ChimeraX commands (.cxc) that place a marker at each C-alpha (Angstrom):
marker #1 position 166.83,119.01,171.89 radius 0.5
marker #1 position 164.08,117.32,173.69 radius 0.5
marker #1 position 162.11,118.52,176.62 radius 0.5
marker #1 position 160.05,116.22,179.11 radius 0.5
marker #1 position 157.32,117.26,181.35 radius 0.5
marker #1 position 156.80,115.56,184.48 radius 0.5
marker #1 position 155.22,115.45,188.02 radius 0.5
marker #1 position 157.22,115.68,191.10 radius 0.5
marker #1 position 156.46,111.89,191.66 radius 0.5
marker #1 position 158.29,111.24,188.32 radius 0.5
marker #1 position 161.42,113.13,188.65 radius 0.5
marker #1 position 163.58,110.26,188.11 radius 0.5
marker #1 position 161.68,108.50,185.32 radius 0.5
marker #1 position 163.24,107.49,182.03 radius 0.5
marker #1 position 161.61,110.11,179.90 radius 0.5
marker #1 position 162.80,112.91,182.36 radius 0.5
marker #1 position 166.37,111.62,182.77 radius 0.5
marker #1 position 166.77,110.91,179.02 radius 0.5
marker #1 position 165.59,114.42,177.83 radius 0.5
marker #1 position 167.88,117.26,177.15 radius 0.5
marker #1 position 165.59,119.48,179.38 radius 0.5
marker #1 position 162.84,118.72,181.81 radius 0.5
marker #1 position 160.11,120.96,183.46 radius 0.5
marker #1 position 158.30,119.85,186.46 radius 0.5
marker #1 position 154.48,120.57,186.26 radius 0.5
marker #1 position 153.62,120.30,189.83 radius 0.5
marker #1 position 152.60,117.59,192.31 radius 0.5
marker #1 position 151.85,113.99,191.67 radius 0.5
marker #1 position 148.11,114.48,191.04 radius 0.5
marker #1 position 147.25,114.13,187.36 radius 0.5
marker #1 position 144.94,116.91,187.52 radius 0.5
marker #1 position 147.52,119.23,188.95 radius 0.5
marker #1 position 150.37,118.21,186.53 radius 0.5
marker #1 position 149.89,116.24,183.43 radius 0.5
marker #1 position 146.19,117.15,182.72 radius 0.5
marker #1 position 146.60,120.74,183.61 radius 0.5
marker #1 position 146.71,122.35,180.10 radius 0.5
marker #1 position 147.66,125.79,181.29 radius 0.5
marker #1 position 150.93,124.19,183.03 radius 0.5
marker #1 position 151.80,122.18,179.91 radius 0.5
marker #1 position 151.45,125.23,177.68 radius 0.5
marker #1 position 153.47,127.39,180.06 radius 0.5
marker #1 position 156.30,124.54,179.83 radius 0.5
marker #1 position 156.09,124.86,176.04 radius 0.5
marker #1 position 156.47,128.61,176.11 radius 0.5
marker #1 position 159.30,128.45,178.71 radius 0.5
marker #1 position 161.22,126.08,176.57 radius 0.5
marker #1 position 160.54,127.52,173.20 radius 0.5
marker #1 position 159.34,123.96,172.04 radius 0.5
marker #1 position 158.27,123.80,168.28 radius 0.5
marker #1 position 156.55,120.62,168.48 radius 0.5
marker #1 position 154.62,118.50,170.97 radius 0.5
marker #1 position 154.40,114.63,171.04 radius 0.5
marker #1 position 151.49,114.10,173.57 radius 0.5
marker #1 position 152.26,110.27,173.76 radius 0.5
marker #1 position 149.46,108.09,174.89 radius 0.5
marker #1 position 146.83,108.95,177.52 radius 0.5
marker #1 position 146.65,112.13,179.50 radius 0.5
marker #1 position 145.99,115.09,177.01 radius 0.5
marker #1 position 146.72,113.00,173.85 radius 0.5
marker #1 position 143.12,112.78,173.16 radius 0.5
marker #1 position 141.97,115.99,174.38 radius 0.5
marker #1 position 140.73,118.37,171.42 radius 0.5
marker #1 position 140.95,121.46,173.56 radius 0.5
marker #1 position 144.66,120.65,174.29 radius 0.5
marker #1 position 145.32,120.14,170.39 radius 0.5
marker #1 position 143.48,123.32,169.62 radius 0.5
marker #1 position 145.56,125.33,172.15 radius 0.5
marker #1 position 148.84,123.85,170.81 radius 0.5
marker #1 position 147.79,124.80,167.23 radius 0.5
marker #1 position 146.92,128.33,168.53 radius 0.5
marker #1 position 150.27,128.57,169.94 radius 0.5
marker #1 position 151.82,128.09,166.58 radius 0.5
marker #1 position 153.45,124.83,167.80 radius 0.5
marker #1 position 153.26,121.52,165.87 radius 0.5
marker #1 position 150.96,119.02,167.51 radius 0.5
marker #1 position 152.28,115.37,166.60 radius 0.5
marker #1 position 149.01,113.72,166.48 radius 0.5
marker #1 position 145.52,114.09,164.91 radius 0.5
marker #1 position 143.79,117.43,164.31 radius 0.5
marker #1 position 141.63,118.65,167.03 radius 0.5
marker #1 position 138.64,118.16,164.76 radius 0.5
marker #1 position 139.42,114.57,164.36 radius 0.5
marker #1 position 139.90,114.00,168.14 radius 0.5
marker #1 position 136.63,115.73,168.76 radius 0.5
marker #1 position 134.80,113.67,166.03 radius 0.5
marker #1 position 136.40,110.34,167.11 radius 0.5
marker #1 position 135.46,111.09,170.78 radius 0.5
marker #1 position 131.77,111.05,169.96 radius 0.5
marker #1 position 130.38,107.36,169.47 radius 0.5
marker #1 position 127.69,108.47,167.09 radius 0.5
marker #1 position 129.73,110.66,164.94 radius 0.5
marker #1 position 132.62,108.40,164.83 radius 0.5
marker #1 position 130.31,105.59,163.78 radius 0.5
marker #1 position 128.96,107.69,160.86 radius 0.5
marker #1 position 132.32,108.72,159.73 radius 0.5
marker #1 position 133.45,104.98,159.73 radius 0.5
marker #1 position 130.33,104.01,157.75 radius 0.5
marker #1 position 130.79,106.80,155.16 radius 0.5
marker #1 position 134.26,105.69,154.60 radius 0.5
marker #1 position 133.15,102.17,153.91 radius 0.5
marker #1 position 134.63,100.77,157.25 radius 0.5
marker #1 position 132.68,97.69,158.47 radius 0.5
marker #1 position 130.94,98.37,161.70 radius 0.5
marker #1 position 128.84,96.48,164.28 radius 0.5
marker #1 position 125.30,96.71,163.10 radius 0.5
marker #1 position 122.99,98.61,165.43 radius 0.5
marker #1 position 121.14,101.72,165.96 radius 0.5
marker #1 position 123.17,104.83,164.85 radius 0.5
marker #1 position 121.04,107.56,166.11 radius 0.5
marker #1 position 120.62,109.29,169.33 radius 0.5
marker #1 position 118.25,107.55,171.95 radius 0.5
marker #1 position 115.83,110.11,173.07 radius 0.5
marker #1 position 113.43,107.82,175.11 radius 0.5
marker #1 position 114.40,105.03,177.38 radius 0.5
marker #1 position 111.72,102.75,176.04 radius 0.5
marker link #1:1,2 radius 0.2
marker link #1:2,3 radius 0.2
marker link #1:3,4 radius 0.2
marker link #1:4,5 radius 0.2
marker link #1:5,6 radius 0.2
marker link #1:6,7 radius 0.2
marker link #1:7,8 radius 0.2
marker link #1:8,9 radius 0.2
marker link #1:9,10 radius 0.2
marker link #1:10,11 radius 0.2
marker link #1:11,12 radius 0.2
marker link #1:12,13 radius 0.2
marker link #1:13,14 radius 0.2
marker link #1:14,15 radius 0.2
marker link #1:15,16 radius 0.2
marker link #1:16,17 radius 0.2
marker link #1:17,18 radius 0.2
marker link #1:18,19 radius 0.2
marker link #1:19,20 radius 0.2
marker link #1:20,21 radius 0.2
marker link #1:21,22 radius 0.2
marker link #1:22,23 radius 0.2
marker link #1:23,24 radius 0.2
marker link #1:24,25 radius 0.2
marker link #1:25,26 radius 0.2
marker link #1:26,27 radius 0.2
marker link #1:27,28 radius 0.2
marker link #1:28,29 radius 0.2
marker link #1:29,30 radius 0.2
marker link #1:30,31 radius 0.2
marker link #1:31,32 radius 0.2
marker link #1:32,33 radius 0.2
marker link #1:33,34 radius 0.2
marker link #1:34,35 radius 0.2
marker link #1:35,36 radius 0.2
marker link #1:36,37 radius 0.2
marker link #1:37,38 radius 0.2
marker link #1:38,39 radius 0.2
marker link #1:39,40 radius 0.2
marker link #1:40,41 radius 0.2
marker link #1:41,42 radius 0.2
marker link #1:42,43 radius 0.2
marker link #1:43,44 radius 0.2
marker link #1:44,45 radius 0.2
marker link #1:45,46 radius 0.2
marker link #1:46,47 radius 0.2
marker link #1:47,48 radius 0.2
marker link #1:48,49 radius 0.2
marker link #1:49,50 radius 0.2
marker link #1:50,51 radius 0.2
marker link #1:51,52 radius 0.2
marker link #1:52,53 radius 0.2
marker link #1:53,54 radius 0.2
marker link #1:54,55 radius 0.2
marker link #1:55,56 radius 0.2
marker link #1:56,57 radius 0.2
marker link #1:57,58 radius 0.2
marker link #1:58,59 radius 0.2
marker link #1:59,60 radius 0.2
marker link #1:60,61 radius 0.2
marker link #1:61,62 radius 0.2
marker link #1:62,63 radius 0.2
marker link #1:63,64 radius 0.2
marker link #1:64,65 radius 0.2
marker link #1:65,66 radius 0.2
marker link #1:66,67 radius 0.2
marker link #1:67,68 radius 0.2
marker link #1:68,69 radius 0.2
marker link #1:69,70 radius 0.2
marker link #1:70,71 radius 0.2
marker link #1:71,72 radius 0.2
marker link #1:72,73 radius 0.2
marker link #1:73,74 radius 0.2
marker link #1:74,75 radius 0.2
marker link #1:75,76 radius 0.2
marker link #1:76,77 radius 0.2
marker link #1:77,78 radius 0.2
marker link #1:78,79 radius 0.2
marker link #1:79,80 radius 0.2
marker link #1:80,81 radius 0.2
marker link #1:81,82 radius 0.2
marker link #1:82,83 radius 0.2
marker link #1:83,84 radius 0.2
marker link #1:84,85 radius 0.2
marker link #1:85,86 radius 0.2
marker link #1:86,87 radius 0.2
marker link #1:87,88 radius 0.2
marker link #1:88,89 radius 0.2
marker link #1:89,90 radius 0.2
marker link #1:90,91 radius 0.2
marker link #1:91,92 radius 0.2
marker link #1:92,93 radius 0.2
marker link #1:93,94 radius 0.2
marker link #1:94,95 radius 0.2
marker link #1:95,96 radius 0.2
marker link #1:96,97 radius 0.2
marker link #1:97,98 radius 0.2
marker link #1:98,99 radius 0.2
marker link #1:99,100 radius 0.2
marker link #1:100,101 radius 0.2
marker link #1:101,102 radius 0.2
marker link #1:102,103 radius 0.2
marker link #1:103,104 radius 0.2
marker link #1:104,105 radius 0.2
marker link #1:105,106 radius 0.2
marker link #1:106,107 radius 0.2
marker link #1:107,108 radius 0.2
marker link #1:108,109 radius 0.2
marker link #1:109,110 radius 0.2
marker link #1:110,111 radius 0.2
marker link #1:111,112 radius 0.2
marker link #1:112,113 radius 0.2
marker link #1:113,114 radius 0.2
marker link #1:114,115 radius 0.2
marker link #1:115,116 radius 0.2
view
């Protein structure tokens, strides 16, 4: 079975109507619904979901969310929290790419400590 989460503004959205079950996270504001980790985790617990596919945007690139899902014993269908965190930092992600032999745009790779 599939479970969708949605804000009250999206109650008729395709992902909601096509799912086997749907849980309203709250009002239209993203901060009060889709970006509210506690509410999403409560929906996971309420439905007994075994896996979470975060899609694109919202919490899909949030390392804290990925960690919480892992701590709940639920499969996160996406990169590990450590990878999300590393790729969210420009300096770290460039260093990882260079170490892997990926071509990067030349430039300074360190931390700028002085404006001049």
